[in-house]
C-alpha positions as CSV (number, residue, x, y, z in Angstrom):
1,M,24.1,-21.4,-44.2
2,P,22.9,-18.1,-42.7
3,N,20.2,-16.0,-44.4
4,L,21.9,-14.1,-47.3
5,G,19.6,-11.1,-46.5
6,I,21.9,-10.5,-43.5
7,A,24.7,-9.4,-45.8
8,A,22.3,-6.9,-47.6
9,T,21.2,-5.5,-44.2
10,I,24.7,-4.9,-43.1
11,A,25.7,-3.5,-46.5
12,R,22.9,-0.9,-46.1
13,A,24.3,0.0,-42.6
14,R,27.7,0.5,-44.2
15,A,26.2,2.6,-47.0
16,R,24.5,4.8,-44.4
17,G,27.9,5.2,-42.6
18,S,26.5,3.7,-39.4
19,V,29.1,1.0,-39.1
20,G,31.8,3.2,-37.6
21,N,35.4,3.9,-38.5
22,L,37.1,0.5,-38.9
23,T,40.7,0.1,-38.1
24,S,43.0,-2.6,-36.8
25,E,45.7,-0.2,-35.2
26,C,45.0,1.4,-31.9
27,D,46.2,4.8,-30.8
28,A,48.5,4.6,-27.7
29,M,46.1,6.9,-25.8
30,A,42.8,5.3,-26.9
31,K,40.7,3.3,-24.5
32,L,40.7,-0.4,-25.2
33,S,37.7,-2.7,-24.8
34,A,37.3,-6.5,-25.3
35,G,34.2,-8.6,-25.5
36,L,32.4,-11.8,-26.6
37,L,29.5,-12.1,-29.0
38,P,27.7,-15.3,-28.1
39,Y,25.9,-16.9,-31.0
40,R,23.7,-19.9,-31.9
41,V,23.1,-21.6,-35.2
42,A,19.5,-22.9,-35.8
43,D,18.7,-26.0,-37.9
44,D,18.0,-23.8,-40.9
45,G,21.5,-22.2,-40.6
46,S,20.2,-18.8,-39.3
47,L,22.2,-17.1,-36.6
48,T,21.0,-15.5,-33.3
49,V,23.3,-13.5,-31.1
50,L,23.2,-12.4,-27.5
51,L,23.3,-8.7,-26.8
52,V,23.2,-6.7,-23.6
53,H,21.4,-3.5,-22.8
54,P,23.4,-1.0,-20.6
55,G,21.9,-0.2,-17.2
56,G,21.6,3.2,-15.6
57,P,19.4,6.2,-16.2
58,F,20.9,7.3,-19.5
59,W,19.9,4.2,-21.4
60,R,16.6,3.5,-19.6
61,N,14.3,4.3,-22.6
62,K,16.7,3.7,-25.5
63,E,16.5,0.6,-27.7
64,E,17.6,1.4,-31.2
65,H,21.4,1.4,-31.5
66,A,21.7,1.2,-27.7
67,W,22.6,-2.5,-27.1
68,S,26.1,-3.9,-27.1
69,I,28.1,-7.1,-27.1
70,P,29.1,-8.0,-23.5
71,K,32.4,-6.1,-23.2
72,G,34.5,-3.9,-21.1
73,E,37.7,-1.9,-20.9
74,Y,41.1,-3.4,-20.2
75,P,44.7,-2.0,-19.8
76,A,47.1,-2.3,-22.7
77,E,49.2,-4.8,-20.8
78,E,46.3,-7.3,-20.3
79,D,45.6,-10.1,-22.8
80,P,42.4,-8.9,-24.6
81,R,41.1,-12.5,-24.7
82,E,41.3,-12.8,-21.0
83,A,39.6,-9.4,-20.6
84,A,36.8,-10.5,-22.9
85,A,36.2,-13.6,-20.8
86,R,36.3,-11.6,-17.6
87,E,33.9,-8.9,-18.8
88,F,31.4,-11.6,-20.1
89,T,31.3,-13.1,-16.6
90,E,31.0,-9.7,-14.9
91,E,28.2,-8.4,-17.1
92,L,26.1,-11.6,-17.2
93,G,27.1,-13.6,-14.1
94,F,27.8,-16.8,-16.2
95,P,30.9,-18.7,-17.0
96,V,32.2,-18.2,-20.6
97,P,30.6,-20.7,-23.0
98,E,32.9,-23.5,-24.0
99,G,32.2,-23.3,-27.7
100,P,34.9,-22.4,-30.2
101,W,35.9,-18.7,-30.5
102,I,35.9,-16.9,-33.8
103,D,38.2,-13.8,-34.0
104,L,36.1,-10.8,-35.1
105,G,39.0,-8.4,-35.0
106,T,38.8,-4.8,-33.9
107,I,36.6,-1.8,-34.6
108,R,36.8,1.8,-33.6
109,Q,33.7,3.3,-32.0
110,S,32.7,6.9,-32.7
111,G,34.0,8.1,-29.3
112,G,37.5,6.7,-30.2
113,K,37.4,3.5,-28.1
114,Y,38.8,0.4,-29.8
115,V,36.8,-2.8,-29.3
116,R,38.3,-6.2,-29.9
117,A,35.8,-9.1,-30.1
118,W,35.4,-12.8,-30.5
119,A,32.2,-14.7,-31.3
120,V,31.7,-17.8,-29.2
121,Q,29.2,-20.6,-29.8
122,A,26.8,-20.8,-26.9
123,D,24.0,-23.2,-27.8
124,D,23.2,-24.1,-24.2
125,L,23.3,-20.5,-22.7
126,T,20.0,-19.5,-21.1
127,L,19.5,-16.2,-19.5
128,E,17.8,-17.5,-16.4
129,G,19.7,-16.3,-13.4
130,M,21.6,-13.5,-15.1
131,V,23.2,-11.1,-12.6
132,S,25.3,-8.2,-13.7
133,N,28.0,-6.3,-11.8
134,R,26.9,-2.9,-10.5
135,F,28.2,0.7,-10.5
136,E,27.4,3.8,-8.5
137,M,26.8,7.3,-9.8
138,E,25.4,10.6,-8.6
139,W,21.7,10.6,-9.7
140,P,20.0,12.9,-10.4
141,P,23.1,15.0,-11.5
142,K,24.3,17.6,-9.0
143,S,21.9,16.2,-6.3
144,G,24.6,14.8,-4.1
145,T,22.7,11.5,-4.0
146,M,24.6,8.4,-5.1
147,K,22.5,5.6,-6.6
148,D,23.4,2.0,-7.5
149,F,22.7,0.6,-11.0
150,P,23.4,-2.7,-12.8
151,E,26.0,-2.4,-15.6
152,V,23.7,-4.5,-17.7
153,D,20.0,-4.3,-17.0
154,R,19.0,-7.1,-19.5
155,A,20.2,-9.4,-22.2
156,Q,18.4,-10.9,-25.1
157,W,18.9,-13.4,-28.0
158,M,18.2,-11.7,-31.3
159,T,18.2,-12.5,-35.0
160,I,20.9,-10.8,-37.0
161,P,18.4,-8.3,-38.7
162,E,17.0,-7.4,-35.2
163,A,20.5,-7.1,-33.8
164,T,21.5,-4.8,-36.7
165,T,18.9,-2.2,-35.6
166,R,19.6,-2.6,-31.8
167,L,23.4,-2.8,-31.7
168,V,25.5,0.3,-31.2
169,A,26.1,1.3,-34.9
170,S,29.9,0.8,-34.9
171,Q,29.5,-2.7,-33.5
172,V,27.3,-3.8,-36.4
173,E,30.5,-4.7,-38.2
174,F,31.0,-7.6,-35.8
175,L,27.7,-9.0,-37.1
176,A,29.0,-8.7,-40.7
177,R,32.2,-10.5,-39.8
178,L,30.4,-13.3,-38.0
179,S,28.0,-13.7,-40.9
180,A,30.9,-13.7,-43.4
181,S,32.6,-16.4,-41.4
182,F,29.6,-18.7,-41.7
183,E,29.0,-17.8,-45.4
184,A,32.6,-18.7,-46.1
185,R,32.1,-22.1,-44.4
186,S,29.1,-22.9,-46.7
187,D,31.1,-22.2,-49.9
Protein backbone atom coordinates (compact mmCIF):
# COMPACT_ATOMS: atom_id res chain seq x y z
CA MET A 1 0.00 0.00 0.00
CA PRO A 2 2.32 2.86 1.10
CA ASN A 3 5.18 3.96 -1.10
CA LEU A 4 8.07 1.51 -0.63
CA GLY A 5 10.50 4.47 -0.86
CA ILE A 6 9.46 5.27 2.71
CA ALA A 7 11.30 2.22 4.04
CA ALA A 8 14.45 3.30 2.17
CA THR A 9 14.22 6.84 3.57
CA ILE A 10 13.89 5.54 7.11
CA ALA A 11 16.68 2.99 6.56
CA ARG A 12 18.97 5.88 5.54
CA ALA A 13 18.00 7.74 8.76
CA ARG A 14 18.84 4.63 10.76
CA ALA A 15 22.19 4.28 8.97
CA ARG A 16 23.05 7.91 9.83
CA GLY A 17 22.29 7.12 13.45
CA SER A 18 19.56 9.75 13.58
CA VAL A 19 16.76 7.48 14.71
CA GLY A 20 17.78 7.49 18.36
CA ASN A 21 18.49 4.84 20.91
CA LEU A 22 15.59 2.40 20.77
CA THR A 23 14.50 0.49 23.82
CA SER A 24 11.33 -0.87 25.33
CA GLU A 25 12.40 -0.74 29.00
CA CYS A 26 12.26 2.56 30.88
CA ASP A 27 14.66 3.61 33.62
CA ALA A 28 12.87 4.29 36.89
CA MET A 29 14.15 7.89 36.96
CA ALA A 30 13.54 8.67 33.27
CA LYS A 31 10.86 11.08 32.13
CA LEU A 32 7.92 9.43 30.40
CA SER A 33 5.94 10.91 27.54
CA ALA A 34 2.99 9.58 25.54
CA GLY A 35 1.48 10.73 22.28
CA LEU A 36 -0.61 10.09 19.22
CA LEU A 37 0.50 10.14 15.60
CA PRO A 38 -2.61 10.93 13.53
CA TYR A 39 -2.46 9.53 9.99
CA ARG A 40 -4.47 9.40 6.77
CA VAL A 41 -4.34 6.91 3.94
CA ALA A 42 -4.80 8.30 0.42
CA ASP A 43 -6.53 6.38 -2.39
CA ASP A 44 -3.09 5.42 -3.75
CA GLY A 45 -2.14 3.92 -0.37
CA SER A 46 0.30 6.67 0.60
CA LEU A 47 0.32 7.91 4.17
CA THR A 48 0.28 11.43 5.56
CA VAL A 49 0.85 12.19 9.23
CA LEU A 50 0.05 15.15 11.46
CA LEU A 51 3.01 16.72 13.23
CA VAL A 52 3.20 19.70 15.58
CA HIS A 53 5.80 22.45 15.85
CA PRO A 54 6.75 23.52 19.39
CA GLY A 55 5.94 27.07 20.39
CA GLY A 56 8.18 29.47 22.21
CA PRO A 57 11.29 31.39 21.27
CA PHE A 58 13.74 28.46 21.14
CA TRP A 59 11.96 26.79 18.22
CA ARG A 60 10.82 29.90 16.32
CA ASN A 61 13.19 29.55 13.34
CA LYS A 62 13.80 25.81 13.43
CA GLU A 63 12.17 23.42 10.97
CA GLU A 64 14.45 20.45 10.28
CA HIS A 65 14.17 17.82 13.03
CA ALA A 66 12.23 20.27 15.20
CA TRP A 67 8.66 18.93 14.79
CA SER A 68 7.09 16.27 17.00
CA ILE A 69 4.12 14.01 17.37
CA PRO A 70 1.48 15.54 19.69
CA LYS A 71 2.71 14.25 23.06
CA GLY A 72 3.47 15.15 26.64
CA GLU A 73 4.85 13.92 29.93
CA TYR A 74 2.93 11.76 32.36
CA PRO A 75 3.64 10.21 35.79
CA ALA A 76 4.51 6.49 35.92
CA GLU A 77 1.23 5.66 37.68
CA GLU A 78 -0.91 7.10 34.82
CA ASP A 79 -2.09 4.93 31.93
CA PRO A 80 0.03 6.06 28.94
CA ARG A 81 -2.92 5.68 26.56
CA GLU A 82 -4.95 8.11 28.64
CA ALA A 83 -1.97 10.48 28.79
CA ALA A 84 -1.60 10.32 24.98
CA ALA A 85 -5.28 11.21 24.51
CA ARG A 86 -5.09 14.05 27.05
CA GLU A 87 -1.95 15.53 25.49
CA PHE A 88 -3.44 15.36 21.99
CA THR A 89 -6.42 17.44 23.13
CA GLU A 90 -4.26 19.89 25.12
CA GLU A 91 -1.85 20.52 22.25
CA LEU A 92 -4.39 20.77 19.43
CA GLY A 93 -7.68 21.64 21.12
CA PHE A 94 -9.51 18.79 19.34
CA PRO A 95 -11.08 15.60 20.64
CA VAL A 96 -9.12 12.43 19.93
CA PRO A 97 -9.98 10.96 16.51
CA GLU A 98 -12.23 7.92 16.74
CA GLY A 99 -10.21 5.81 14.29
CA PRO A 100 -8.44 2.61 15.32
CA TRP A 101 -5.19 2.94 17.29
CA ILE A 102 -1.96 1.18 16.24
CA ASP A 103 0.58 0.60 19.01
CA LEU A 104 3.93 2.05 17.86
CA GLY A 105 5.78 1.07 21.02
CA THR A 106 8.40 3.11 22.84
CA ILE A 107 11.53 4.99 21.78
CA ARG A 108 14.18 6.71 23.85
CA GLN A 109 15.04 10.27 22.85
CA SER A 110 18.62 11.55 23.01
CA GLY A 111 17.89 13.46 26.25
CA GLY A 112 16.82 10.21 27.94
CA LYS A 113 13.03 10.70 27.80
CA TYR A 114 11.00 7.62 26.84
CA VAL A 115 8.16 8.27 24.42
CA ARG A 116 5.28 5.79 24.02
CA ALA A 117 3.12 6.34 20.95
CA TRP A 118 0.11 5.14 19.05
CA ALA A 119 -0.97 6.00 15.55
CA VAL A 120 -4.63 6.86 15.10
CA GLN A 121 -6.51 7.09 11.83
CA ALA A 122 -7.86 10.63 11.48
CA ASP A 123 -9.31 10.95 7.98
CA ASP A 124 -11.68 13.77 8.92
CA LEU A 125 -9.34 15.82 11.11
CA THR A 126 -8.91 19.36 9.80
CA LEU A 127 -6.68 21.92 11.45
CA GLU A 128 -9.21 24.74 11.36
CA GLY A 129 -9.72 26.09 14.87
CA MET A 130 -6.58 24.54 16.36
CA VAL A 131 -5.89 26.00 19.83
CA SER A 132 -2.96 24.85 21.94
CA ASN A 133 -2.51 25.10 25.67
CA ARG A 134 0.01 27.74 26.77
CA PHE A 135 3.03 28.08 29.04
CA GLU A 136 4.82 30.98 30.64
CA MET A 137 8.57 31.54 30.81
CA GLU A 138 11.05 34.31 31.46
CA TRP A 139 11.92 35.90 28.12
CA PRO A 140 14.44 37.18 27.29
CA PRO A 141 16.50 35.16 29.79
CA LYS A 142 17.43 36.98 33.00
CA SER A 143 15.17 39.91 32.05
CA GLY A 144 12.66 39.37 34.83
CA THR A 145 9.90 39.56 32.20
CA MET A 146 7.48 36.64 31.95
CA LYS A 147 5.95 35.96 28.53
CA ASP A 148 3.18 33.63 27.45
CA PHE A 149 3.67 31.18 24.54
CA PRO A 150 1.58 28.41 22.94
CA GLU A 151 2.94 24.92 23.59
CA VAL A 152 2.32 24.20 19.89
CA ASP A 153 2.46 27.11 17.45
CA ARG A 154 1.30 25.16 14.38
CA ALA A 155 0.38 21.74 13.07
CA GLN A 156 0.67 20.34 9.57
CA TRP A 157 -0.21 17.22 7.59
CA MET A 158 2.96 15.86 5.91
CA THR A 159 3.96 13.01 3.65
CA ILE A 160 6.20 10.38 5.24
CA PRO A 161 9.34 11.60 3.37
CA GLU A 162 8.68 15.20 4.46
CA ALA A 163 7.94 14.13 8.04
CA THR A 164 11.20 12.16 8.11
CA THR A 165 13.19 15.38 7.63
CA ARG A 166 11.06 17.51 9.95
CA LEU A 167 10.42 15.14 12.86
CA VAL A 168 12.77 15.06 15.87
CA ALA A 169 15.33 12.44 14.79
CA SER A 170 14.56 9.88 17.49
CA GLN A 171 10.83 9.96 16.66
CA VAL A 172 11.46 8.98 13.00
CA GLU A 173 11.27 5.38 14.23
CA PHE A 174 7.53 5.88 14.77
CA LEU A 175 7.18 6.59 11.03
CA ALA A 176 9.08 3.37 10.27
CA ARG A 177 6.81 1.38 12.57
CA LEU A 178 3.64 2.91 11.10
CA SER A 179 4.87 2.26 7.54
CA ALA A 180 5.81 -1.33 8.44
CA SER A 181 2.34 -1.87 9.86
CA PHE A 182 0.79 -0.91 6.52
CA GLU A 183 3.34 -2.85 4.48
CA ALA A 184 2.52 -5.96 6.55
CA ARG A 185 -1.18 -5.50 5.77
CA SER A 186 -0.50 -5.46 2.02
CA ASP A 187 1.48 -8.75 2.08
